[in-house]
C-alpha positions in Angstrom: -14.6 51.2 33.1 -11.6 53.1 34.6 -7.9 52.6 34.8 -8.2 50.3 37.9 -10.3 47.9 35.9 -7.7 47.3 33.2 -5.9 43.9 33.9 -2.6 42.4 32.9 -1.0 45.8 32.0 0.2 46.8 35.5 3.6 47.9 34.3 2.3 50.2 31.6 -0.2 51.8 33.9 2.4 52.2 36.6 4.5 54.3 34.2 1.6 56.5 33.5 0.8 56.9 37.2 4.3 57.8 38.0 4.4 60.6 35.4 1.1 62.1 36.6 2.2 62.0 40.3 5.4 63.9 39.3 3.5 66.4 37.2 5.5 65.4 34.1 3.0 63.9 31.7 4.7 63.7 28.3 3.2 65.5 25.3 3.3 62.4 23.2 3.2 58.7 23.8 3.6 55.6 21.7 1.6 52.6 23.2 3.3 49.7 21.6 2.2 46.0 21.5 0.2 43.5 19.5 -3.4 44.3 18.5 -6.1 43.7 21.0 -4.2 43.7 24.3 -5.7 46.9 25.8 -3.7 49.7 24.2 -6.8 51.6 23.1 -8.7 50.9 26.3 -5.8 52.2 28.4 -5.4 55.3 26.1 -9.1 56.0 26.5 -9.1 55.7 30.3 -5.9 57.7 30.5 -7.5 60.4 28.5 -10.6 60.3 30.7 -8.3 60.9 33.7 -6.3 63.7 32.1 -9.6 65.5 31.2 -11.3 64.8 34.6 -12.2 67.9 36.7 -12.1 66.0 40.0 -9.7 63.1 39.8 -9.4 60.8 42.8 -6.4 59.3 44.5 -6.6 56.1 46.5 -3.5 54.2 47.7 -1.4 56.4 45.4 -3.4 55.4 42.4 -5.1 58.3 40.4 -8.3 57.7 38.5 -11.2 59.7 37.0 -14.1 60.5 39.3 -16.8 59.4 36.9 -19.1 62.1 38.2 -17.9 65.5 36.9 -19.2 67.1 33.8 -16.1 66.1 31.9 -16.5 62.4 32.8 -20.2 62.4 31.9 -19.5 63.9 28.5 -16.6 61.5 28.0 -18.9 58.5 28.8 -21.5 59.9 26.4 -18.9 60.1 23.6 -19.2 63.8 23.2 -16.3 65.3 25.1 -15.0 68.3 23.0 -11.4 67.8 24.1 -11.1 64.0 23.4 -10.1 63.4 19.7 -9.8 59.8 18.4 -8.0 59.8 15.0 -8.5 56.8 12.7 -8.4 56.2 9.0 -12.2 55.9 8.5 -12.4 59.7 9.2 -11.3 60.2 5.6 -15.0 60.4 4.7 -15.2 63.6 6.8 -12.2 65.4 5.5 -12.7 68.4 3.1 -12.1 66.3 0.0 -12.9 62.9 1.3 -16.6 62.4 0.7 -17.2 59.2 -1.1 -13.6 58.0 -1.0 -12.9 54.4 -0.1 -11.2 53.7 3.2 -7.5 53.1 2.3 -5.0 50.7 3.8 -2.8 53.4 5.2 -3.8 56.3 7.5 -4.3 59.2 5.1 -2.3 62.3 5.5 -5.6 64.4 5.1 -6.9 62.8 8.2 -3.7 63.6 10.1 -3.7 67.2 8.9 -7.4 68.0 9.5 -8.1 66.0 12.7 -4.8 66.3 14.5 -2.4 69.0 13.1 -5.0 71.6 12.5 -7.0 70.9 15.7 -4.1 70.7 18.1 -3.3 74.5 18.2 -6.9 75.4 19.3 -7.2 75.7 23.1 -9.3 73.1 25.1 -13.0 73.8 25.3 -13.8 72.3 28.7 -10.8 70.7 30.3 -7.2 71.8 30.9 -5.9 69.4 28.2 -6.7 68.1 24.8 -6.0 64.5 24.1 -5.6 62.9 20.7 -5.5 59.1 20.2 -4.2 57.9 16.9 -5.2 54.3 16.0 -3.1 52.1 13.8 -0.1 54.5 13.9 1.9 51.8 12.0 -0.1 52.8 9.0 1.2 56.3 9.0 3.4 56.6 5.9 6.6 58.6 5.7 4.8 61.8 4.5 2.3 61.7 7.3 5.0 61.1 9.9 7.0 64.0 8.6 4.0 66.2 8.6 3.6 65.4 12.3 7.2 66.2 13.3 6.7 69.9 13.9 3.7 69.2 16.2 5.7 66.5 18.1 8.7 68.9 18.5 6.7 72.0 19.6 3.4 70.8 20.9 1.0 73.2 22.8 1.5 72.8 26.5 -2.1 71.5 26.9 -1.8 68.8 24.2 -1.3 65.1 24.7 -1.0 62.7 21.7 -1.2 59.0 22.1 -0.2 56.8 19.1 -1.2 53.2 19.2 1.2 51.0 17.3 1.5 47.2 16.6 4.6 47.4 14.5 7.3 49.7 15.8 9.6 49.1 12.8 7.1 51.1 10.7 7.6 54.3 12.6 10.5 56.6 11.7 13.3 57.1 14.2 12.4 60.8 14.3 8.9 59.9 15.3 9.9 57.5 18.0 12.5 59.8 19.4 9.9 62.5 20.1 7.5 60.2 22.1 7.7 58.2 25.3 7.3 54.6 24.3 5.2 52.4 26.7 5.2 48.7 25.9 2.1 46.5 26.5 2.4 42.8 27.0 0.0 39.9 26.2 -3.0 39.2 28.4 -2.9 36.0 30.5 -4.7 33.1 28.9 -6.9 32.4 32.0 -8.2 36.0 32.0 -9.0 35.7 28.3 -10.8 32.4 28.9 -12.7 33.9 31.8 -13.9 36.8 29.6 -15.0 34.5 26.7 -16.9 32.3 29.1 -18.7 35.4 30.4 -19.7 36.2 26.8 -21.2 32.7 26.5 -18.5 30.7 24.7 -18.1 27.0 25.4 -15.1 26.0 27.5 -13.2 24.2 24.7 -13.9 27.0 22.2 -12.9 29.7 24.7 -9.6 27.9 25.4 -8.8 27.5 21.7 -9.5 31.1 20.8 -7.5 32.2 23.9 -4.5 30.3 22.7 -4.9 31.2 19.0 -5.0 34.9 20.0 -1.5 34.7 21.6 -2.5 37.0 24.4 -4.8 39.4 22.4 -8.0 39.6 24.4 -9.6 41.9 21.8 -8.9 39.4 19.0 -10.2 36.5 21.0 -13.4 38.4 21.9 -14.0 39.2 18.2 -13.7 35.5 17.3 -16.0 34.6 20.2 -18.6 37.1 18.9 -18.4 35.5 15.5 -18.9 32.1 16.9 -21.9 33.3 18.9 -23.3 34.8 15.7 -23.1 31.4 14.0 -20.1 32.1 11.8 -18.9 28.5 12.7 -15.3 29.7 12.8 -14.4 26.9 15.3 -15.9 24.2 13.1 -14.1 25.7 10.1 -10.9 25.4 12.0 -11.5 21.7 12.7 -12.4 21.0 9.1 -9.3 22.8 7.9 -7.0 20.8 10.1 -8.6 17.6 9.0 -8.0 18.6 5.4 -4.4 19.7 5.9 -3.5 16.3 7.3 -4.5 14.3 4.2 -4.7 16.7 1.2 -2.3 16.4 -1.8 -1.0 18.8 -4.3 -3.7 17.9 -6.8 -6.4 19.1 -4.3 -4.7 22.3 -3.4 -6.9 24.6 -5.6 -10.1 22.9 -4.4 -9.1 23.4 -0.8 -8.1 27.0 -1.6 -11.5 27.6 -3.1 -13.2 26.2 0.0 -11.1 28.5 2.2 -12.0 31.5 0.1 -15.7 30.7 0.5 -15.3 30.3 4.3 -13.4 33.6 4.5 -16.2 35.4 2.7 -18.9 33.9 5.0 -16.9 34.9 8.1 -16.4 38.4 6.6 -20.1 38.9 5.9 -21.1 38.1 9.5 -18.1 40.1 10.8 -19.3 43.2 8.8 -22.7 43.0 10.5 -21.1 42.9 14.0 -18.6 45.7 13.3 -20.3 48.4 11.2 -17.7 51.0 12.0 -14.9 49.2 10.2 -14.6 49.3 6.4 -15.6 46.1 4.5 -12.1 46.1 3.0 -10.5 45.8 6.4 -13.1 43.2 7.5 -12.2 41.0 4.5 -8.6 41.4 5.3 -9.2 40.4 8.9 -11.2 37.3 7.9 -8.4 36.2 5.5 -5.8 36.8 8.2 -7.7 34.6 10.7 -7.7 31.7 8.2 -3.9 32.0 7.8 -3.4 32.3 11.5 -5.2 29.0 12.0 -2.9 27.3 9.5 0.2 28.9 11.2 -1.0 27.6 14.6 -1.3 24.0 13.2 2.2 24.2 11.7 3.6 25.7 14.8 2.1 22.9 16.9 3.4 20.3 14.5 6.9 21.8 14.8 6.8 21.7 18.6 5.6 18.1 18.7 8.6 17.1 16.5 11.0 18.6 19.0 9.3 18.0 22.4 6.1 16.4 23.8 4.5 19.9 24.1 1.6 20.1 26.5 0.3 23.6 25.7 -0.2 23.3 22.0 -2.8 25.7 20.5 -4.8 22.9 18.9 -5.1 20.8 22.0 -8.5 19.6 20.9 -7.1 17.9 17.7 -3.8 16.6 19.0 -4.1 13.5 16.9 -4.3 15.6 13.8 -1.3 17.6 14.8 0.7 14.5 15.4 -0.1 13.3 11.8 0.8 16.8 10.5 4.1 16.5 12.4 4.7 13.2 10.5 4.3 15.0 7.2 6.6 18.0 8.0 9.9 17.8 9.9 10.8 20.9 12.0 12.7 22.5 9.1 9.9 21.9 6.6 7.3 23.2 9.1 9.3 26.4 9.7 9.5 26.9 5.9 5.7 26.5 5.6 5.2 29.0 8.4 7.5 31.5 6.6 5.2 31.0 3.5 2.2 31.8 5.7 3.8 35.0 6.9 4.5 36.0 3.4 0.9 35.5 2.7 -0.1 37.8 5.6 2.1 40.5 4.0 0.2 40.0 0.7 -3.1 40.3 2.5 -1.9 43.6 3.9 -1.0 44.7 0.4 -4.5 43.8 -0.9 -3.4 41.2 -3.3 -6.3 39.4 -5.1 -7.8 37.1 -2.4 -8.2 34.1 -4.7 -4.6 34.3 -5.7 -3.6 34.5 -2.1 -5.3 31.2 -1.1 -4.3 29.5 -4.3 -0.6 30.2 -3.8 -0.7 29.5 -0.1 -2.3 26.0 -0.5 0.0 25.1 -3.4 3.0 26.0 -1.2 1.6 23.9 1.6 1.2 20.8 -0.6 2.6 17.5 0.7 5.8 17.4 -1.4 8.5 19.5 0.2 10.1 20.0 -3.2 7.1 21.8 -4.7 7.5 25.6 -4.4 5.3 28.1 -6.2 6.1 31.8 -6.6 
């Protein structure tokens, strides 16, 4: 892959190209946008171009050559001047052996794999590039530790921070970086990609809409489906249950969801060995909650207008019944409950309590509220 192969991010890539053409590549970027829309892919290909020894220019578009020693090493994953920084590196810090991967990006990783490495000159190329994944997980101490490097970086250094939640970054961090915003990927492009992977048309369309423009997320769900995780069938069963379940059945439904979440996580862990099991569990739980949010959102839309492009187009009858249970205000309240659940998942609250509370709050009676 190269920069020209990245789709639906023309504006972001145009900003990068303009800076390169002017000889004014910033020392630090923030690539901002939802997860799975191409931020890491763009950062990787931008790094490949910055490190390339014989970059090409065609129709005013610069790209890596793919043939030089730098490009060959980059493709092999062994370029000495390309430095991905992610929280799983904690295991390789001086005092990190055996430590469990945390929720936040540890300050030890930032110190040892970014701050301490940045001052050493490039080994092969004219630049060194660092790509920090999940920058929204940098706590205040980690961001403050980065400030001096962001204020006085080596001339050859380029830092790219990938961020899904800009409000998590300190103003001092944001002010020292060029912010480039990435938009959602078009639904038809996501469907096309999932069909290429082997997904059925209906499944591909559902995952594309559920992902809200995140091609990375949609591809992960499609891989789960192709690995017999039965995520699509779980979604159908869940919507059937939401239409008819009562308060008395909330805990039973919560227990079923917990079991489905664990099954999904087990298969997910086999497909993604590089990610910690804690994060895999969190992603599986989040997927279940996103399915519930999509159903409530569809129901709210149908109560207001005869929406054509609902996410759960394949179960429109069920959504209509759900719309009969919750008026728009009630649906909005239930959606807010779901987002509070997502924050609890991020905080690693006991997974059984998470689903118990969510399903109790989603019970039929609008008067029932559990805290």
